N, C-alpha and C positions, 0 to 999 in steps of 0.2 A: 402268758402264752409263749411258747417256743416257736420261732419262725425261722425257716431256712429259705433264703433268696438264692435262686440258681440262675446263673448266666451261662447259657449253652455255648459251646465252642463256636467261634466265628471262623469261617473258611476264607480268611483274608490274610494277606502278608502282615498287616499291622492291625491286630484286633484292638478294639477300643475298650477301655475300662468301663465297667458297668455303673456309670454315674447315676442313672435312674434308680437302680437297686440301692446304691449308697444313700441316696436321698430318702427312699422309703425306709431303709434300715435306721437312719437317724431319727426319723419321725417315730417309728415303732419303739426305738430305745427310749426316746423322750417320754413315751407313754408307759415305760417300765416293762416292755416285753424283751425277752431274750432273743437276739438276732444273730444269725450266722449268714455271711454272704459267701457263696461258693462260686468262684469264677473258674469255669471248666477250660478256660484258655491257660490256666496256670496249674490247677490241680487236676489229676486224671479221674478222680472218682468222688461223687457226691454222697454216696450211700452212707459212709460213716457219720456224716453230719445230720442224717435224718433220724438217728436214734432218739426217741423221745419227742420228736417234733409234733406239733399240733397242725401246723400250716406250712405248705411249701408254695412259694410264689415264684413262678418261672417266667423267664423272659422269652419272647419269641421275636427273633430278628427277622424283618421282612425279607431280607435276602435269602434266608434259609429257614422259614418258619416251621417246616416240618421237624426240624431238630427240636424246637420248643415243644411240639406235640409229642415227639418220641420221649423226651425227658419227663413230660407231665404223665404220660401213661406208665413209664417206668416207676415213677415215685408212687403212683397208686398201686401198682403191683407189689412194690416193696412193703407197703403198709396201707391197707384199704381204709384205715381210719384217718389218715392225713388228709386234710382239706387241701386240694390242689387248685390254685388260682393261677390264671395265665393272663399276661398283659403284653402290650407291645403294639406296634403299628398294625400288624396283620389282624390281631385280635380286635383292635378298635375299629378298623375299617370293614372287616367281615366277621362279626361275632357269630352269626348263624353258621356260616361255612366252617368256622373254627371249631365250634361245638360238634358239628357233624363229623369233622375229621378226627376229633379226639373226644369222645364221650366221657373219658375218664376225668376231664376237667370239671370241677365242681362250681367254679365261678370264673367268668371272663370279665376283665376289667376294660371298660370302654372309656377312653379318655385318659387324662393324666392320673397316674396311680396315687399320687400324693393327695389329690383332691377327692378321690374315691374312698380312701382309707377310713376317714371319720365323718 
């Protein structure tokens, strides 16, 4: 399976690296999946990475969770066949509100993503 992990831009002076996505990527690679991590604090566009992807797992930062929603909806508009998964603090604490805010999300991860993967 080809998986794209997207970290939305953080509106802070010192954005943090996507350590959670790096952990998920390592677990997926260990299971022989092809993984790309796209940190939008560094690269301006994620769409080139979606070509041929089966799954996009997006992060939602609690400080600006609607960015995660916007990117999730955008991924689904780019290719309706990509399974869109959203995780993060907001998704964990408010999964029903999250799904209502962004119905394009196919799956919401509640809790630690590495424990939910398998």
